C-alpha positions as CSV (number, residue, x, y, z in Angstrom):
1,M,14.0,67.6,53.9
2,S,14.2,64.4,51.7
3,L,13.4,64.2,48.1
4,A,10.0,62.2,49.1
5,I,9.1,64.6,51.2
6,S,9.8,67.8,49.0
7,A,7.6,66.2,46.4
8,M,4.5,65.4,48.2
9,P,1.6,68.1,48.7
10,P,2.1,70.8,51.2
11,K,-0.3,69.3,53.3
12,Y,1.0,66.3,54.0
13,V,4.4,67.9,54.5
14,S,3.3,70.0,57.1
15,A,1.6,66.9,59.0
16,I,5.3,64.7,58.3
17,T,7.7,67.9,59.7
18,K,5.5,68.1,62.9
19,S,5.9,64.4,63.8
20,P,9.4,63.5,65.3
21,L,10.5,60.4,63.7
22,S,10.7,58.7,67.0
23,A,7.3,59.4,68.3
24,L,6.1,57.6,65.2
25,I,8.1,54.9,65.7
26,R,6.9,54.3,69.3
27,Q,3.4,54.9,68.1
28,E,3.6,52.1,65.3
29,R,5.2,49.8,67.6
30,T,2.6,50.4,70.1
31,S,0.1,49.3,67.8
32,F,2.1,46.7,66.8
33,N,1.5,44.8,70.2
34,Q,-1.9,45.4,69.7
35,A,-2.6,43.8,66.4
36,T,-3.5,39.8,65.8
37,Q,-1.8,39.7,62.6
38,E,1.6,40.9,63.3
39,A,2.9,40.3,59.9
40,I,0.4,42.7,58.2
41,T,0.9,45.3,60.9
42,T,5.0,45.6,60.5
43,M,3.8,46.1,56.9
44,Q,1.4,48.8,57.8
45,F,4.6,50.8,59.5
46,N,6.7,49.8,56.7
47,T,4.7,51.1,54.1
48,F,3.9,54.1,56.0
49,I,7.4,55.2,57.0
50,T,8.2,54.5,53.1
51,A,5.6,56.7,52.0
52,L,6.5,59.5,53.9
53,G,10.2,59.6,53.2
54,L,11.5,60.3,56.8
55,F,15.0,58.1,56.6
56,A,18.3,59.8,57.2
57,P,20.3,60.2,53.8
58,A,22.3,57.3,54.6
59,S,19.4,54.7,54.2
60,A,20.2,52.1,51.6
61,L,16.9,52.2,49.5
62,L,15.8,52.7,46.3
63,R,12.1,54.2,45.6
64,F,11.2,55.1,42.3
65,G,8.1,55.2,39.5
66,C,7.8,53.1,36.9
67,A,5.1,54.2,33.5
68,S,2.8,51.6,32.2
69,L,5.0,49.6,29.8
70,T,2.0,47.8,28.2
71,V,-1.6,46.1,29.7
72,Q,-2.0,42.5,27.6
73,R,-2.5,39.0,28.2
74,L,1.0,37.9,28.2
75,D,3.0,36.3,30.7
76,P,6.4,34.9,29.8
77,L,7.5,33.6,32.9
78,V,4.2,31.3,34.0
79,N,2.9,30.6,30.5
80,P,6.4,31.3,28.1
81,G,5.7,31.4,24.1
82,M,1.9,31.3,24.7
83,N,-0.1,34.3,23.0
84,P,-2.3,35.2,24.7
85,S,-1.9,34.1,28.2
86,A,-4.5,33.1,30.9
87,H,-5.5,36.3,32.4
88,L,-4.6,40.1,31.7
89,H,-1.4,42.1,33.4
90,Q,-0.2,45.3,33.7
91,I,3.4,45.6,33.1
92,I,6.3,47.9,33.5
93,G,10.2,48.0,32.9
94,G,12.1,47.4,29.7
95,D,10.7,47.3,26.0
96,S,12.4,43.6,25.8
97,F,9.5,42.3,27.2
98,N,7.8,39.4,25.4
99,A,5.7,36.4,25.1
100,S,9.0,34.6,25.0
101,M,11.9,35.2,27.2
102,P,14.2,32.1,28.2
103,P,16.8,33.3,30.5
104,E,19.8,31.4,28.5
105,S,19.3,33.7,26.0
106,H,17.1,36.6,26.4
107,D,19.1,39.6,27.8
108,L,16.8,41.8,28.8
109,P,19.3,45.2,29.4
110,G,20.9,44.0,25.8
111,L,17.9,43.5,23.9
112,S,16.1,46.6,25.7
113,T,15.8,49.9,23.7
114,C,14.3,51.6,26.5
115,T,12.4,51.7,29.7
116,S,9.6,53.1,31.7
117,C,11.6,53.0,35.0
118,Q,13.0,56.4,36.2
119,F,16.3,54.7,36.8
120,S,16.9,54.2,33.3
121,E,19.8,51.2,33.9
122,D,17.0,49.2,35.1
123,F,15.4,47.0,32.3
124,S,13.7,44.4,34.3
125,N,10.0,43.6,34.1
126,Y,7.6,43.8,36.5
127,W,3.9,42.9,36.0
128,T,0.7,42.1,38.1
129,A,-2.8,40.9,37.5
130,V,-5.4,43.8,36.6
131,I,-8.5,44.6,38.5
132,F,-11.8,45.2,37.0
133,Y,-15.2,46.5,38.3
134,R,-17.8,44.1,37.9
135,A,-21.5,45.7,37.3
136,K,-24.5,43.8,38.5
137,N,-25.6,43.0,35.0
138,G,-22.4,41.0,34.3
139,T,-20.4,43.3,32.5
140,F,-16.6,44.4,33.2
141,K,-14.9,47.7,33.3
142,R,-10.8,47.8,33.9
143,V,-9.9,50.1,36.6
144,P,-7.4,52.2,35.7
145,Q,-4.0,53.4,37.4
146,V,-2.8,56.6,39.1
147,A,0.5,57.9,39.5
148,Q,1.1,58.2,43.6
149,A,2.4,61.5,44.9
150,G,5.7,63.1,43.8
151,I,5.9,61.2,40.3
152,D,2.6,63.3,39.1
153,G,2.5,62.7,35.0
154,T,3.4,59.3,35.3
155,Q,1.0,57.3,33.1
156,G,-0.3,54.0,35.0
157,G,2.7,51.9,36.2
158,M,3.8,51.1,39.7
159,M,6.0,52.4,42.6
160,V,9.1,50.0,42.9
161,Y,11.3,49.8,46.0
162,Y,14.4,48.2,46.5
163,M,15.6,47.9,50.3
164,T,18.4,46.3,52.4
165,D,17.0,46.5,55.9
166,A,13.6,47.3,57.5
167,L,12.6,50.9,57.0
168,F,12.2,51.9,60.5
169,D,16.0,50.7,60.7
170,T,17.9,54.0,60.3
171,A,21.3,52.5,60.6
172,Q,20.6,50.1,57.5
173,K,24.0,48.7,57.8
174,S,22.9,45.4,56.1
175,T,24.3,43.9,52.8
176,V,22.6,42.4,50.5
177,Q,23.7,40.4,47.0
178,A,21.8,41.9,43.9
179,F,20.2,39.7,41.4
180,K,22.0,37.7,39.0
181,P,21.2,37.8,35.1
182,G,18.6,35.3,34.5
183,F,16.8,35.6,37.8
184,R,13.2,35.7,38.2
185,M,10.5,35.1,40.5
186,L,7.0,34.6,41.2
187,V,4.9,35.7,44.6
188,G,1.4,34.8,44.9
189,D,-0.8,32.3,43.7
190,A,-3.4,33.0,40.7
191,M,-5.4,30.1,41.6
192,F,-6.0,31.0,45.6
193,R,-9.4,31.7,46.6
194,D,-9.3,31.3,50.3
195,R,-7.9,33.2,53.0
196,E,-5.8,30.7,54.8
197,Q,-4.1,29.8,51.4
198,A,-3.3,33.4,51.1
199,R,-1.1,33.4,54.3
200,K,1.3,31.6,52.6
201,F,2.4,34.7,51.3
202,R,2.9,36.8,54.3
203,Q,3.4,40.4,52.3
204,L,0.6,40.6,50.1
205,T,-1.9,43.5,51.1
206,Y,-4.4,45.7,50.3
207,I,-4.8,49.4,51.5
208,C,-8.3,51.4,51.1
209,M,-6.7,54.8,50.6
210,E,-8.5,57.9,52.3
211,N,-5.8,60.0,50.3
212,Q,-2.6,59.6,48.8
213,G,-0.9,59.3,52.5
214,T,-2.9,56.7,53.4
215,R,-0.9,53.8,54.0
216,A,-2.7,51.8,57.2
217,P,-4.4,49.7,57.9
218,E,-3.4,46.8,55.5
219,T,-5.6,43.9,54.5
220,I,-5.1,40.4,52.6
221,G,-8.6,40.6,51.2
222,F,-10.1,43.4,48.9
223,P,-11.5,46.3,51.1
224,T,-15.2,45.9,51.8
225,K,-16.0,50.0,51.8
226,P,-15.7,52.6,49.1
227,C,-12.2,53.9,48.9
228,P,-12.2,57.6,48.4
229,G,-8.6,57.6,47.4
230,G,-8.4,54.4,45.3
231,I,-7.2,50.8,45.9
232,M,-3.3,50.1,46.8
233,A,-2.0,46.9,45.8
234,N,1.3,45.7,47.6
235,H,3.5,43.2,46.5
236,R,6.8,42.1,48.4
237,F,8.9,39.0,47.3
238,P,10.9,36.8,49.4
239,T,14.3,37.5,50.3
240,C,16.2,34.9,50.8
241,W,17.8,33.0,47.8
242,D,19.4,29.2,47.4
243,G,22.7,31.2,45.9
244,K,22.6,28.3,43.0
245,N,19.0,28.7,41.1
246,L,18.4,31.5,39.1
247,D,14.5,29.8,38.7
248,S,12.4,26.9,39.8
249,P,9.6,24.8,38.2
250,N,7.2,26.9,40.1
251,H,9.4,30.2,40.2
252,Q,9.0,30.0,44.1
253,D,11.3,27.4,45.7
254,H,14.7,28.8,44.7
255,V,13.6,31.7,47.2
256,A,12.0,31.7,50.7
257,Y,10.9,34.3,53.6
258,P,13.2,34.7,56.6
259,E,13.3,31.5,59.1
260,S,11.3,33.8,61.4
261,G,9.7,36.7,61.4
262,T,9.5,38.8,58.2
263,F,12.4,40.9,56.4
264,E,11.1,43.9,58.2
265,S,11.6,42.6,61.7
266,G,15.0,41.3,60.9
267,G,14.3,37.5,60.2
268,P,17.7,35.5,59.6
269,C,17.3,33.4,56.2
270,P,16.8,29.6,56.5
271,A,19.9,27.5,56.2
272,T,18.5,26.3,52.6
273,H,18.4,29.7,51.5
274,P,21.1,31.5,52.7
275,V,21.9,34.2,50.5
276,R,20.0,37.6,51.6
277,L,18.6,39.5,48.5
278,P,17.3,43.1,48.5
279,Q,13.7,43.1,49.1
280,I,11.2,44.3,46.3
281,L,8.0,46.1,46.9
282,L,5.7,46.9,44.2
283,E,2.9,49.7,45.1
284,T,-0.1,49.9,42.6
285,V,-2.6,52.6,43.1
286,W,-6.1,51.4,41.3
287,D,-8.2,54.3,40.8
288,T,-11.5,53.2,41.9
289,R,-13.1,56.4,42.9
290,A,-15.5,56.8,39.8
291,F,-16.7,53.2,40.7
292,N,-17.6,54.0,44.5
293,N,-21.1,55.2,43.9
294,L,-22.0,53.7,40.9
295,D,-24.7,51.0,42.8
296,P,-25.6,51.5,46.5
297,Q,-25.7,47.6,46.4
298,D,-21.9,47.2,45.6
299,F,-20.7,47.6,49.3
300,A,-23.9,46.1,51.1
301,N,-23.7,43.0,53.7
302,G,-19.7,43.0,53.5
303,K,-19.8,42.5,49.5
304,Q,-17.6,44.3,47.2
305,P,-17.7,44.8,43.5
306,F,-14.0,44.7,41.8
307,V,-12.4,41.3,40.8
308,W,-8.8,40.5,39.4
309,S,-8.2,39.5,35.7
310,T,-7.7,35.9,37.1
311,G,-11.8,36.0,38.3
312,D,-10.7,36.4,41.4
313,A,-13.2,38.6,43.6
314,T,-11.7,38.0,47.3
315,G,-8.4,39.3,46.3
316,Y,-6.4,36.4,47.7
317,S,-5.2,35.6,44.4
318,S,-2.9,38.7,44.4
319,H,0.4,37.9,42.7
320,A,3.1,39.4,41.0
321,D,6.2,38.4,38.5
322,Y,9.6,39.8,38.4
323,L,12.5,39.3,35.6
324,F,15.8,41.0,36.8
325,G,17.1,43.1,33.9
326,W,19.5,45.9,35.8
327,K,22.5,46.7,33.6
328,D,25.8,45.7,34.6
329,N,26.3,45.9,38.3
330,S,24.4,49.0,38.6
331,L,21.7,47.5,41.4
332,Q,24.5,46.2,43.4
333,K,26.3,49.6,43.4
334,A,23.3,51.3,44.4
335,M,22.4,48.7,47.4
336,D,26.1,49.1,48.7
337,G,25.6,52.9,48.2
338,H,23.7,53.6,51.3
339,T,21.1,55.5,49.2
340,Y,17.9,57.1,49.9
341,V,15.0,57.0,47.3
342,S,17.7,59.1,44.8
343,A,20.9,57.0,44.1
344,P,23.4,59.6,42.4
345,M,25.7,56.6,41.2
346,L,22.6,55.6,38.8
347,K,21.2,57.4,35.4
348,T,17.8,58.8,35.9
349,Q,15.6,59.9,32.8
350,S,12.3,62.3,32.9
351,I,8.7,61.3,33.4
352,A,8.0,61.9,29.9
353,Q,11.2,59.8,28.7
354,Q,9.1,56.9,30.7
355,N,5.6,57.7,29.1
356,K,7.5,57.1,25.6
357,C,8.8,53.7,26.2
358,K,6.3,51.1,25.2
359,V,5.7,47.7,23.5
360,P,3.4,47.0,21.0
361,D,0.0,45.1,21.4
362,M,0.8,41.6,20.5
363,V,-2.8,40.0,21.6
364,K,-5.0,42.3,19.9
365,E,-7.9,42.1,21.9
366,N,-10.6,44.6,23.3
367,I,-9.5,45.2,27.1
368,D,-11.3,48.7,27.6
369,G,-14.8,49.8,27.9
370,W,-17.7,47.9,28.8
371,L,-17.2,43.8,28.6
372,T,-19.3,41.1,28.7
373,A,-16.5,39.0,29.7
374,L,-13.1,39.5,31.4
375,P,-10.3,38.9,28.6
376,G,-9.6,35.1,28.6
377,A,-13.5,34.6,29.7
378,N,-12.1,33.9,33.3
379,P,-15.0,33.1,35.3
380,V,-15.6,34.9,38.2
381,V,-15.2,32.3,41.3
C-alpha cells in the first residue's frame, strides 16, 4: 500500500483497495467522453487519482504538505517593495519571504533559515489570495484553511505537487527540467471577473468537497451550494518554458501551456516554449463548514457568499504565485528519481518543525474577526 493510502482514514482506504486501478481508469475515461469541458474533466480524474495515491512506486511525482508561513498583504512578485500590497495572501515555504525579493540578489535557499514545507530543501515560496465570507450586513470573516488527510496537525497551508507526467500514466517515462535559480511565475489574474476571461487559464478550479476524499467535479467558478467538506481551490501552473527568461514583465509570457490539450493529456510544448517543466499543482482546502448555515439566503437563487481578498465574488480571479527556491539540484534529483509522494533522496522534517517556521507580520493590520471591509478596502465586484 502506498504512503498516501496508508495515511488516509480507514473508510477511504477500504473504498480504494476494493477498486482496481484499471476499473477506475476506464470509469473516468468514460466520463471524459461525456464531458463538455475536456480540460476540466481531465483535471477531475488527475486530482482524483492524486488524492487516492494509486500509482506504482516508480512514478516521478512529489506530493507534500506545507504549513502556513504567514498571511498578510505582501506580494514580492507583482508588487515588489510595496508594503502593503493590493490584497491579502496566504503564503507557504521559506522564511526569507519579504516585500522585496529581487531575483538577482535574493537567494531563497541561502537566505532562509527554515521552511514550512515537508521537504526541508524546498525554500521556495508559493502563495494565493485568501477567501472571506461576506455577511448580508456587509461585514467579512476570513475563512480558515484546513489540512488534508495524511498531514493532520499541519497549520493551514497547502498541498504541493510536482509531476513529470499525467497522473494516470503509470509508466512515468518523461523527463522534465527543474526550474533555475531566480525563476518565478504567476498563473491567473486578480482582475478577472468573467467566465470567458477565466478560460484563458485552463487549470484553475474549485471542488465542493463532501468529505476529505472528494475530488470531482471541478468548476472554474465558486461553488453555488454549501460544501460539507469545505472548498478546495486548485492552482496548476503552465509547464512549458522558453528556456531563456527566468521571468517576464507580466510574470507569465516566459511560460506557456502545451500547444494542444493539457499537461495531463500529453500535449506537446509549443516551439516558442520548448522546455518541459514539472507541473506544479497547489491544493488549498478552505474550511467553509462554519459558514454553511449562517444565513438561509446565502445560497438562494444560484448565489454564494464567498469572495476572494481581491474583492471577487465570482471565483474567476483565482491566481497563484511561485518563486523557485529549492536548494542546489535537489528538485532535479527528485524529478529524475522516479519517486512517488515520498522521495528518499530528499530530506524531510516533522509537521511540528513545519508549523514553527514563520515570518513576522510586516503589515500590522487586523485580518481576523469580523471586518467592515476587506484588507486593502477592495470593493466586491
